[in-house]
C-alpha positions in Angstrom: 23.0 -3.2 7.7 25.1 -0.2 7.0 22.5 2.6 6.9 25.0 5.2 5.7 25.8 3.1 2.6 22.1 2.4 2.0 21.2 6.1 2.3 24.0 7.0 -0.2 22.3 4.8 -2.7 19.3 7.2 -2.7 20.4 10.4 -4.7 17.7 12.5 -3.2 19.5 12.6 0.2 22.2 14.7 -1.3 19.6 17.4 -1.6 19.0 20.1 1.1 15.5 21.3 1.9 15.3 24.9 3.2 19.0 24.8 3.7 18.7 21.7 5.9 19.5 18.0 5.5 16.5 16.2 4.2 14.9 14.0 6.9 12.3 12.0 5.0 9.7 10.5 7.4 6.8 10.0 4.9 7.5 6.6 3.4 4.0 5.4 4.1 2.9 8.0 1.6 5.6 7.1 -1.0 9.2 5.9 -0.6 12.3 7.4 -2.1 14.0 5.6 -5.0 17.4 4.1 -5.1 19.7 4.9 -8.0 19.3 1.4 -9.5 15.6 2.1 -10.0 16.2 5.5 -11.5 18.8 4.0 -13.8 16.5 1.3 -15.0 13.9 3.8 -16.1 16.5 5.8 -18.0 18.1 2.7 -19.6 14.7 1.4 -20.9 13.8 4.7 -22.6 17.3 5.3 -24.0 18.3 1.8 -25.0 15.5 -0.8 -24.8 12.2 1.0 -25.5 9.4 -0.9 -27.4 5.8 -1.8 -26.6 5.1 -5.0 -24.8 3.3 -7.9 -26.5 2.9 -6.0 -29.8 5.9 -7.1 -31.9 8.2 -10.0 -32.7 11.2 -7.8 -33.5 14.2 -7.9 -31.1 13.4 -4.7 -29.1 9.7 -5.7 -28.5 10.7 -9.3 -27.6 13.3 -8.0 -25.1 10.8 -5.5 -23.6 8.3 -8.2 -23.2 10.8 -10.5 -21.5 11.8 -7.8 -19.0 8.2 -7.0 -18.3 7.3 -10.7 -17.6 10.5 -11.0 -15.5 9.1 -8.6 -13.0 6.0 -10.7 -12.7 8.2 -13.7 -12.1 10.2 -11.9 -9.4 7.0 -10.6 -7.8 5.8 -14.2 -7.5 8.8 -15.1 -5.4 8.8 -11.8 -3.5 5.2 -12.3 -2.2 5.3 -16.1 -2.4 2.3 -16.2 -4.7 0.9 -19.4 -6.1 1.3 -18.6 -9.8 2.5 -15.8 -12.1 -0.8 -15.9 -13.9 -2.5 -14.6 -10.8 -0.5 -11.4 -10.6 -2.2 -8.5 -12.4 -0.4 -5.2 -13.1 -2.4 -2.0 -12.6 -1.4 1.6 -12.1 -1.7 1.6 -8.2 -3.3 0.0 -5.2 -6.4 2.1 -5.7 -7.0 0.7 -9.2 -6.4 -2.8 -7.9 -9.1 -2.4 -5.3 -11.4 -0.7 -7.7 -10.9 -3.7 -10.1 -12.0 -6.1 -7.3 -15.0 -4.0 -6.2 -16.2 -3.5 -9.8 -15.7 -7.0 -11.1 -16.9 -8.7 -7.9 -19.8 -6.3 -7.4 -21.0 -6.5 -10.9 -21.3 -10.3 -10.7 -22.1 -11.0 -7.0 -23.5 -7.9 -5.2 -27.3 -7.2 -5.2 -29.6 -5.0 -3.2 -29.3 -5.8 0.5 -26.1 -7.7 0.2 -23.4 -6.9 2.7 -19.8 -5.9 2.5 -17.7 -6.0 5.7 -15.0 -3.3 6.1 -13.2 -1.8 9.1 -12.8 1.5 10.8 -9.1 1.5 9.8 -9.5 1.7 6.1 -7.8 4.1 3.7 -10.4 5.7 1.3 -9.0 3.5 -1.5 -10.5 0.5 0.2 -13.8 2.2 1.2 -14.9 4.4 -1.7 -15.1 1.6 -4.3 -17.4 -0.3 -2.0 -19.4 2.9 -1.3 -19.9 3.0 -5.1 -21.6 -0.4 -4.9 -23.7 0.8 -1.9 -25.0 3.7 -4.1 -25.3 1.8 -7.3 -26.7 -1.5 -6.1 -28.1 -0.8 -2.6 -25.4 -2.9 -0.8 -24.8 -2.5 2.9 -21.4 -1.8 4.4 -20.7 -3.0 7.9 -17.6 -2.0 9.9 -15.4 -4.0 12.2 -14.7 -1.5 15.0 -11.4 -0.6 16.6 -10.7 0.0 20.3 -9.3 3.3 21.7 -5.7 2.0 21.0 -6.4 1.4 17.3 -6.6 -2.4 17.6 -9.1 -4.1 15.4 -11.8 -6.0 17.4 -11.6 -9.2 15.4 -13.9 -11.0 17.7 -16.7 -8.8 16.3 -16.4 -10.2 12.8 -18.6 -13.3 13.4 -21.3 -11.1 14.9 -21.3 -9.0 11.7 -21.5 -11.9 9.3 -24.9 -13.0 8.0 -26.3 -15.0 5.1 -26.1 -11.8 3.1 -22.4 -11.2 3.6 -20.7 -11.4 0.2 -17.1 -10.2 0.9 -14.7 -8.9 3.6 -12.3 -6.2 2.5 -9.8 -4.8 5.0 -6.3 -3.4 5.4 -3.2 -5.5 6.3 -1.6 -2.5 8.1 -3.1 0.9 8.9 -1.4 3.8 7.3 -2.3 6.0 10.3 -1.7 3.9 13.5 0.5 1.2 12.0 -1.9 -1.4 13.3 -1.1 -4.8 11.8 -4.2 -6.9 11.2 -4.2 -10.7 11.7 -5.3 -11.5 8.1 -4.9 -15.3 8.6 -7.4 -15.2 11.4 -9.8 -13.2 9.3 -9.5 -15.6 6.4 -10.0 -18.6 8.8 -13.3 -17.1 10.0 -14.4 -16.1 6.5 -13.6 -19.6 5.0 -16.1 -21.2 7.4 -18.8 -19.3 5.6 -17.2 -19.4 2.1 -16.8 -15.6 2.1 -13.9 -14.2 0.0 -11.4 -11.8 1.6 -9.8 -8.8 -0.1 -6.8 -7.2 1.5 -5.4 -3.7 1.0 -1.7 -4.5 1.3 -0.4 -1.1 0.4 1.5 -0.8 3.6 1.8 -4.5 4.2 3.8 -5.3 1.1 6.3 -2.6 1.9 6.7 -3.1 5.7 5.7 -6.7 6.5 7.2 -10.1 5.6 4.7 -11.2 3.0 3.6 -14.8 2.2 0.4 -15.0 0.2 0.3 -18.7 0.2 0.2 -18.6 3.9 -2.3 -15.8 4.2 -4.5 -17.5 1.6 -6.7 -14.4 1.0 -8.6 -14.2 -2.3 -7.3 -10.7 -3.3 -4.2 -8.8 -2.3 -3.6 -5.3 -3.6 -0.4 -3.2 -3.3 1.7 -0.5 -5.1 5.3 -0.4 -6.2 6.0 3.2 -5.3 5.8 2.5 -1.5 8.4 -0.2 -1.8 11.2 1.9 -3.3 9.9 1.4 -6.8 8.5 3.8 -9.4 5.1 5.4 -9.4 2.4 4.2 -11.8 2.6 0.5 -10.9 0.0 -1.4 -8.9 -0.3 -5.1 -8.3 -3.3 -7.3 -7.6 -2.7 -10.9 -6.7 -6.0 -12.7 -7.4 -6.8 -16.4 -6.9 -7.3 -18.0 -10.4 -10.9 -19.1 -9.7 -11.9 -15.4 -9.7 -10.0 -14.7 -13.0 -12.2 -17.2 -14.7 -15.5 -15.7 -13.4 -14.8 -12.0 -13.5 -15.6 -9.9 -16.6 -12.7 -7.6 -17.5 -12.7 -4.2 -15.8 -11.3 -2.4 -18.9 -11.4 -3.5 -22.5 -9.0 -3.0 -25.4 -5.9 -4.3 -27.0 -3.6 -6.8 -25.2 -6.3 -8.4 -23.2 -8.0 -10.4 -25.9 -7.4 -13.8 -27.5 -9.8 -13.5 -30.5 -12.2 -10.8 -31.7 -15.0 -11.2 -34.2 -18.1 -9.1 -35.1 -20.1 -11.3 -32.9 -17.9 -12.2 -30.0 -14.7 -11.4 -28.0 -12.6 -14.1 -26.4 -10.4 -12.8 -23.6 -6.8 -13.7 -22.8 -6.2 -16.2 -20.1 -4.8 -15.4 -16.6 -3.8 -11.9 -15.4 -3.4 -10.7 -19.0 -7.2 -10.6 -19.2 -7.1 -7.5 -17.1 -4.1 -5.7 -18.7 -5.7 -3.7 -21.5 -3.8 -1.2 -23.6 -0.2 0.0 -23.3 0.9 -0.7 -19.7 3.5 1.4 -17.7 6.3 -0.7 -19.2 9.3 1.2 -18.0 7.9 1.4 -14.5 7.0 -2.3 -14.3 10.5 -3.2 -15.5 12.1 -0.8 -12.9 10.0 -2.4 -10.2 12.2 -5.4 -10.6 15.1 -3.3 -9.5 13.3 -2.3 -6.3 12.7 -6.0 -5.5 16.4 -6.6 -6.1 17.2 -3.7 -3.8 15.0 -5.0 -1.0 16.3 -8.6 -1.4 19.9 -7.4 -1.3 19.3 -6.0 2.2 16.8 -8.6 3.3 13.2 -7.9 4.0 13.5 -9.1 7.6 16.4 -6.8 8.2 14.4 -3.9 6.9 11.4 -4.8 9.1 13.7 -5.1 12.2 15.3 -1.8 11.5 11.9 0.0 11.0 10.5 -1.6 14.2 13.6 -0.6 16.2 13.3 3.1 15.0 9.5 3.1 15.7 10.1 1.8 19.3 12.8 4.3 20.0 10.8 7.2 18.6 7.6 6.3 20.5 9.5 6.0 23.7 10.7 9.6 23.3 7.3 10.9 22.2 5.6 9.3 25.2 7.8 11.2 27.5 6.6 14.6 26.1 3.5 15.9 28.0 2.1 17.8 25.0 2.2 14.8 22.6 -1.0 13.0 22.0 -0.5 9.7 20.1 -3.1 8.5 17.7 -3.7 5.0 19.1 -1.1 2.6 20.5 -1.8 -0.8 19.0 -0.3 -3.9 20.4 1.1 -5.1 17.0 2.3 -2.3 14.7 4.5 -1.6 11.8 6.9 1.4 11.2 4.1 4.0 11.1 2.6 6.1 13.9 0.7 9.4 14.1 0.4 12.1 16.8 -0.7 15.6 17.6 1.0 18.3 19.6 -1.6 19.7 22.0 -3.3 22.9 20.7 -1.2 22.9 17.4 -2.8 22.0 14.1 -1.1 19.2 12.2 -0.6 21.5 9.1 1.2 24.0 11.3 3.4 21.3 12.7 4.1 20.0 9.2 5.0 23.5 8.0 7.4 24.1 10.9 8.9 20.7 10.4 9.5 21.5 6.7 11.5 24.6 7.7 13.8 22.2 9.4 14.0 19.8 6.4 11.7 17.3 8.0 9.1 15.7 5.6 6.0 14.3 7.4 2.4 14.2 6.4 -0.2 16.3 8.2 -4.0 15.8 7.7 -6.3 12.8 7.8 -4.1 10.7 5.5 -7.2 9.6 3.5 -8.6 8.0 6.6 -11.4 10.2 7.7 -13.5 7.4 9.2 -10.6 6.4 11.5 -10.0 10.0 12.6 -13.8 10.5 13.2 -13.8 7.4 15.3 -11.0 8.8 17.5 -12.6 12.3 17.6 -9.8 13.9 15.6 -9.8 16.1 12.5 -6.2 15.5 11.6 -2.8 14.2 12.8 0.9 14.3 12.0 2.2 11.0 10.6 5.7 9.6 10.9 6.7 6.6 8.8 10.1 5.1 8.5 12.0 3.5 5.6 15.2 1.6 5.2 17.2 4.9 4.8 16.2 6.4 8.2 18.4 6.4 11.3 18.4 7.5 14.9 19.7 10.9 14.0 16.4 11.4 12.1 14.5 10.8 15.4 16.7 13.4 17.1 16.0 16.0 14.4 12.2 15.1 14.7 12.4 15.8 18.5 14.1 19.2 17.8 11.3 19.9 15.4 8.7 19.3 18.1 10.6 21.6 20.4 10.5 24.3 17.8 6.8 23.9 17.4 6.3 24.2 21.1 8.6 27.2 21.3 6.8 29.1 18.5 3.3 28.5 19.8 4.2 29.5 23.4 4.7 33.0 22.2 
């Protein structure tokens, strides 16, 4: 991998921030976009624009073909069983809300149980909380240890005859903890319990094989994997498509409508009502091409190497307090500098051109568990290099220098 050439394919890195070279360490929040993705958006609007599935003229047919081509490429990218199981949404949050709403409406009653974890992003907690409030469901949490590892051996203790679904993250957006989804699915299958996975970080930073994971639902977003905003994906086993009522109704998701009845479209299209983010979905195909051109495994190896090197440096600094230290982690970690608030750290970093996230990262339950109110998060992408780590370390030195005064 030639990181210099890769970085040059992202136009934003020509930009300076506060007079300094941009050091972007917030890919867990959203990744930057290569020129090919940006060009795809521009080309569609300037040369190819038409609505999908709503015309037989040439422009509309071509737009529909490009739209479905992304679904086809996604199937290969995540090794899904069938294209008809890939639903387009606007983000991971909507994908998870779709599952919670459709599953909850049909299968959750008062006293029924949902198993979550202490690692979850709010997007995979709040939709289930809605069911707790609306239907009187109970949410149970698989705990983590002090290092941020999920205590998977606790799952079987939590499962009862009232357990209806297990919904958990593939990879923490705070600690980088990678969850053994195959093991969770194996345990759940013994009791015929479906598993929903928030793959927002997993799809971007892990080698994904949904046939192998065998979970019922897998949600992720395009904007974290070098694609545009406004595109979410939900891979759903076909058996659930047949039994779920649509989450949103309107044009495009119907087969036939009469005064007395509505017949829904088959497969994923049953859940794609109205005009979809067509340009963004088509451009997502370019982000998949970009990742494939480098090789997902090469990207993972690169991010892991950077994470290992950065953590080694941070662990040697007395004032650094790491947020967990999981055994198996992706290219994400969080920390605090003793006696300095994460927002102050982020502001000082920004003055040096360093982009990180400070706060609770939409994971208040995790921060509460670790007795923290916030943290500074570093997350790597394919465009980062060792020099970015060196600049990060200088940023830490600047924070310490300012707050010593």
